[in-house]
Every structure is written in C-alpha cells, then in structure tokens.
C-alpha positions in Angstrom: -33.5 -31.2 5.9 -31.8 -31.9 9.2 -28.9 -33.4 7.3 -28.4 -30.2 5.3 -28.6 -28.0 8.4 -26.1 -30.3 10.2 -23.7 -30.1 7.3 -23.9 -26.3 7.1 -23.4 -26.1 10.9 -20.4 -28.5 10.7 -18.8 -26.4 7.9 -19.3 -23.2 9.8 -17.7 -24.8 12.9 -14.7 -26.1 11.0 -14.3 -22.8 9.2 -13.3 -21.3 12.5 -10.1 -23.4 12.5 -9.0 -22.1 9.1 -6.7 -19.2 9.0 -6.1 -16.7 6.2 -5.0 -13.2 5.4 -6.9 -10.7 3.3 -6.7 -6.9 3.1 -9.9 -5.6 1.5 -9.3 -4.0 -1.9 -5.8 -5.4 -2.2 -5.2 -8.2 -4.7 -2.1 -10.3 -4.0 0.6 -10.1 -6.7 3.3 -12.8 -7.3 6.7 -11.6 -8.2 9.6 -13.5 -9.8 13.2 -13.0 -8.7 14.7 -9.7 -10.0 11.3 -8.5 -11.2 10.7 -4.8 -10.9 8.5 -3.8 -7.9 6.7 -0.5 -8.3 7.0 1.7 -5.2 3.9 3.9 -4.7 3.0 6.5 -2.1 -0.4 7.6 -0.8 -0.4 10.3 1.9 1.4 11.3 5.0 -0.5 11.3 8.3 0.5 12.7 11.6 -0.6 12.2 15.2 -0.3 16.0 15.7 -2.8 17.0 13.1 -6.2 15.8 11.9 -5.6 16.3 8.2 -3.2 14.2 6.1 -0.7 15.7 3.8 -0.5 15.0 0.1 2.8 13.0 -0.4 4.5 15.6 -2.7 3.4 18.6 -0.7 6.3 17.7 1.5 9.9 17.7 0.4 10.3 14.2 -1.0 12.3 13.2 -4.1 10.1 13.6 -7.2 10.1 11.6 -10.4 10.4 13.4 -13.7 6.6 13.0 -14.2 4.1 12.7 -11.3 1.2 10.3 -12.2 -1.8 9.8 -10.0 -3.5 6.4 -10.0 -6.7 5.0 -8.6 -6.7 1.2 -8.1 -10.1 0.6 -6.7 -13.4 2.4 -5.7 -12.5 2.4 -1.9 -9.4 4.5 -2.5 -11.5 7.0 -4.5 -14.2 7.2 -1.8 -11.6 7.7 1.0 -9.8 10.4 -1.0 -6.5 8.5 -1.3 -4.4 9.7 -4.2 -1.9 7.0 -5.1 1.2 8.5 -6.7 4.3 7.1 -8.3 7.8 7.5 -6.7 11.3 7.7 -8.2 12.5 4.7 -6.0 13.4 1.4 -7.6 13.1 -2.0 -6.0 13.5 -5.6 -7.4 12.2 -8.8 -5.9 14.7 -10.7 -3.7 17.5 -8.2 -4.4 19.3 -6.3 -1.8 19.5 -2.6 -2.5 21.4 0.0 -0.6 20.0 3.5 -0.1 21.3 6.1 -2.5 21.3 9.8 -2.0 18.8 11.0 -4.7 18.3 14.7 -3.7 19.8 17.0 -1.2 17.9 20.0 0.1 17.8 22.2 3.2 14.7 22.4 5.4 14.0 25.5 7.3 12.1 25.3 10.6 12.3 23.4 13.8 11.7 19.7 14.5 
C-alpha cells in the first residue's frame, strides 16, 4: 500500500514539471499548407459598456448569407453566438488586406 501511495505522490510531484497548453472547449486543429482557415466572429465587447454587441449589429462587412453556429455547450450557456465572416485566409500564406466594403459612419469617436 505504501508503494502505491509513494508512486502516486511521485507522479503528482513530477507532473508539476510538465508544461502544456489547453483552452477549455477548444479542440486543436491541424492545418496543411494552403488549406482554407475559416474566420469566425463572436461578439464585440467594450471597456465603456457592460453589454457586448452582436458582431453584425455594427457596420462590418457581411457575407451573402449569415450563419450562426454553436460549437460546444459552454458557448451556448455563455450566450456566445458564433457567426461566419466574409474574410478568407489560408494556412502559411501571406494575404494583403483588401477593401471589401466602403461606408460612411455618422457620429463622433
């Protein structure tokens, strides 16, 4: 019994020297070179207001069809609404910013 307890204690001690990275609810995805990477948006938050804004309630470029997605239970419980964007990105490929939409914003900043 002492041998088992000692082994568990040793593993717990050595486990402190291991390092890792994990974000709860996010599964890592491996991409190949030039593979399409989907760009998604969630919500916009501000340090000046308590309530977040839905992404497309602001004047951002919109895709032809807006699709809301839920990826896990935590996002549903937090009220996150993941939405698609019109932006395109590929793995390990340098892209320059293009002017998608031009509009005038009234108000002060």
